[in-house]
N, C-alpha and C positions, 0 to 999 in steps of 0.2 A: 636415532636409531640405535638399537642395542642388541647384542647378543646375550641370551640369557638361557640358563637350564633351570626352569623352576620344577623341581619334584615335588612339591607339596601339591599342586593342582592337577586334578584328572581332566586334562584338556578334551580328550574323547567324551566324556560327560557332557561338556558345555557344546562340543561340536554337534553332538547328537542332538541336543535340543535346539539348536539354531535354525534359523529361517533363512529361506532363499531370500534374493534381492526382490524378486516379484512379491513375496509376502510381507517384505518389510515395506514396500511401497503401497501394498493393500492396506496395511496397518495405518500407514503415515495418513492415507487420504481417510480412514474410517476415524481417526483422531482429529484430523481438521474438521470431519461432520459433526462432531458432538460440540463444536463451537466452544462457548464459553466455561462449559463444563470441564473443559480440559485446563489443568492449572497452567498450562504452556501456550493457551490459546494465541497469546501475542506474537509468538514467534515462529508458528507453524505455516502460514500463509507464505510469508518471505522465503523461508527455507524450501518450502515446497517449489516454490519458483524457480529459485535457483537451481535446485536437484534435477527439476524437469527440463530447464533449459540445458544443462549440462549433458543430460541423459539423450537428450536428441542431436544435440550439436558437437559433443565434444569427439575429435580424432586424436587418436594415439601418434605420438612421433615415431618415426621409423625405428630409433635406438630402442625404444620400449617394445615396440612389434618385435624387434628382434631379439630383445632379452626374453619375451615371453615366448617366441618359437624354439628358443634353446633350453626350455626347459626338459629335461630328459626323463625325470621319474614325477610321478604325480606328486603334488604338494597341497595342504590345506590351509585355507585362509579364514580366520575366524576373526570378525569384527565386533567390537563392543561399542555401542553407538547408541543414540537415541534422537527420536525426530526433533525434538527442540534444540539440537546442537547446530549453532551456525557452521562450525567447521565440519563437521558431518555430511552437511549440505553439500560442502565444496568438494570433499574428498570420496565419499562413498561411490559417486557415480563412476569415477575415475578406476577404483579398485574394482569396481563392477566389470567396466569395460574391459580392462586387462584380463580378467577371470573369464569374460565371454571370449575376447580372441587367444585364449590359451587352448581353444579344442578339447576343453576336459581335462586338460592339465591341471589346472587350479580348480580345486572345490571349494567354494565359497560360501561360507554361513554367516549370519550375523546374530549376534544377542545383544539383550537390552541392559545397559550399564544398571540401571536401578532396582534390576530384578535379581542380579548376581553379583552382590558385593563380594564374596570372597575372591573373585575372578579380577575384578577392576581393583581390589585392594592389593592384589599380587602385583598390579601394573601401574603403580602411582606414578604420575609424572612427577620428577623431582623428589621422590620419596614422600610427598605429602598431598597433592592434587589429584582427584578424581578426572581429570580432564580426558575427554575423548573427541574424536574416535581414536581407538587403539588397534592396529592390525597386529595380530599375533599370526606369525608364520609358522604351520607346524610340518613335520615331516609325515610319512606314511603311517607313521605308529603313532601320531598326535604328540609327540615329543616338541615342546616349543624349542624352536631354531633361532628365530630371529623376531623381533617386534618394532612397529613403526607407528609414531604418533605423539602427540594428538595433531601435531599439525608441522609443516616444513619448518627447518631452523630459524629461518630467517623472519618467518611469521612469530614463531614462538619469542625470538628476543624481542621483537615489537611488542608484543603481549606484556612481556615481561616489564620492559621499561615504560610502559603506559599504567601498568599496575602499580610499579614502584612510587609512581607521581600520585596515585590515588585517585585514576581517573578512569572513566569507561573507554573499553578498546574496540566494542564492537563494529563502530563505522570506521576507524582506521584499519582495522583488521581484513574487514570485507572490501575495502577501498584497496589494500594490498594485494587480496585474492584479484580483484577485477584487473589489475595491472599485471599481475604476474601470468595470468591467463593458464593456470595450471601446470606453468613450466617447471616450477620447483617441485611439486608433487610427482611429476611424470620423472623428473631426475632422481628422485628419493625412490620411487618404486624399480626403477632400471637398477639401482645400485642394491636393494633389497633381493631382487632376484639372481643379481651376479654373486651374491654372497651366500646363497642357499648352499 
């Protein structure tokens, strides 16, 4: 999680062209529907399954509900994401649930990484990787206040360690998510909201 002030990006422009979570899910289903024509067809069904399960079953912890209820002035959340991203399938439902519970205090939009190169290039992980999802917290005037992503710190360390060995990280990472049960993400979102 970092606090940034990036003055070269017009965040309002990206926010205005962003889509709702419902539209994101509709696009996700449509991409699954085209099957093998999607270059990411192999990742989509499992990501959809993960995301749908969390959409149905996720309950926010009391501390995150409290942090959400303590928002005093409206904020804007802009999420850079893609359907094929496994981390997004684990994190986007939680971001959406927080926005829903905010009673309109959090205005949430999603944009696609691969359609918005200048935006993701301004928010590279470790200065080099276009990892997603990235949650940009913007104030009422669409100035960048904080950013979060692409995954909780413990998961990020796991991925780095596995990549350093030249191995694939997908299975160990999603095993970590299953054991963590969305606790680390909720911790991080509490911290993000308290930093605003």
